[in-house]
Steps between C-alpha positions, in 0.01 A plus 500: 500500500323263734258736670132411517245764401135543597265713289187626675210554261401342170504819294639538149816659641527234769473206263735666251762545773447139612544376142822696446649387831398135457648503150834577668469180703405671827260355754186712460162475668195717428244545780155601370207582729224366273419131476576488128659721237182661374547880502209732430473593131598844379566619146826695464690668220881489483768600252726265308756557774337207678586273209866588545478397865295182464555386141255233376350473848371856470347430161299211643304740725404740218130516410507797261734751336453878491637692202335838550406738781216750460528795740200722586450815703246783478410450135859434389624165373833355390610156384839346581610199293755272666800367308488189718162403642423501869377175651176445687543229761283329756674540834379167639632311195840667531531412869401137442751461217778656708413263785523203263836624370636548853388153607643339186834665579509346847324751726267347756159670523322471835137620493273569795791656694428851623803696619465636855833628633878457495795534733878454476645166603879500484604478137144441381147633539210331666154584372156382600227396257145394573377185330133414456391235750800547729437645845847645534704691242783311333851633540729510196863596457680666211820688427349747251138613496333675205174686565279484191170528686347809342430860591391411855810289556520332840870439437554875466302577814682229697839647413425869550464624144271806472146433384449562128194709408261340253243616245175330396481346154158408366401370158210318340469266206303674225386426146717690253340794317437431132753767397787355708742253345624220731859613437436851638495627857310815589616746766294789641655784701229647725678663797178595680424127525852362560852651500607190308289383203232261380589208273315259274724203418363233263581143603298325227333594170180590687591596857747701706547662840403858580667634812682769692731575791351740751553634849190364677348156429135606516548815295707305247217251461252786444733662245528172312123450502449852364735432209332164432164677481637787291650260245188274505705191582381171645717420802549188712761323713651791691865453602675696773836519673717728712811612311814620686588863441870559441596820683875447538755222475525287813794264534342157454772317696544475875720303734310321774765360731747335264239420236364687200142607429397640160175642364385464138206612288210679667650427842791726404277762333656428161221661296522757219304782658447673164265224383480303828622186326706252698538177303818583308658700783415221745675246278797735464514531878500122535784478250690760703447318830624175347805684369564643849469157663737342252751790509521555873271803510585709191252535215517724194147387417365660818695821436351523150152427636535780755586749224204382294250525786626848593447618141142374511450678832607826334260441211216436744581818696460695179180324392344542845517875442323482164163665451257411222646788301853361548396161362337675205823688440697177529297328231528810279880471524505141374642553154573217258861482626404491870244229428767293326724550804225383736447196281869415486612517864307291755389651831740259677786707355390837637843661472529439125137591446526835681830593334372442147160657570659824620727504195198470275274737695685740740170667595419188703766610749327835553165328542648264759674779693181702509310203643769445765488866605 
């Protein structure tokens, strides 16, 4: 294959795709709008599934390991112990390391290039980018274009993809409570504050991030501040983002003239809507796009990702119907065997997790159906 490929956006999924393609000897360029690869910091938690995708590279971004989850709702509590620890990563570190890996494999990274528009040009695509200091946009050409430019993707808008809805994420760095071990994440289910959940994820022996996903940015900030006050925590360094909301699978490949355009990561809405986590699914999407490019369009990886994201959408539909009493009932159903099941199967394998959970605790099915109805 001699085709040249342009990746728009220096995201984790974008740099991962660039690395995989460059490793195959392809001519790959990454166009990043910022002047340098210095993404805003955000603490994230991922499963060991990421290690299987990235290998030692993934390990280099890990800043802590989580071995237990403490779940709370309305006076109830339950602890889940993981067979294999989750990994706490710093998003900015991961992106920088993926950029270094892509560049070392032969990809060319061009910073200070903001994507503007594209149009077909025979067997290739022409796209315009603005460069700082230049009066006129520069015009580039490519045979394959990969949009990895986030939830508000200009590539997607330029090619007619529907706009993806987003949700506000907000979290703050806090000092850990004295009774919280650095290897334990706390989760609170408080549906009157958020249909999702609150989290406290330690990233060091003394500090962690307390946050939530909400529906409205201002109300989410107030909800977070109320929990900070209730738990008597000292908070600083607030972090925020808009996270794409997966509502249905959208084909992330389009023909523009005779050329191919793909979307990956947040630009494609590849986010687990159950937990609103997109690192692992974004990397899986990048792997699928690379497979499609190399195989003339077909990708089993993308088919598997679609099934996974649809399972998480079903889980979220159920949880969105939960009341405080439903969450209390859920925690009451967590027997020793269901806790072991939750600790064995990672949330990035939702099919296996749901199958074994329902085998262990069939009443969960009735609870879920009641919430759906």
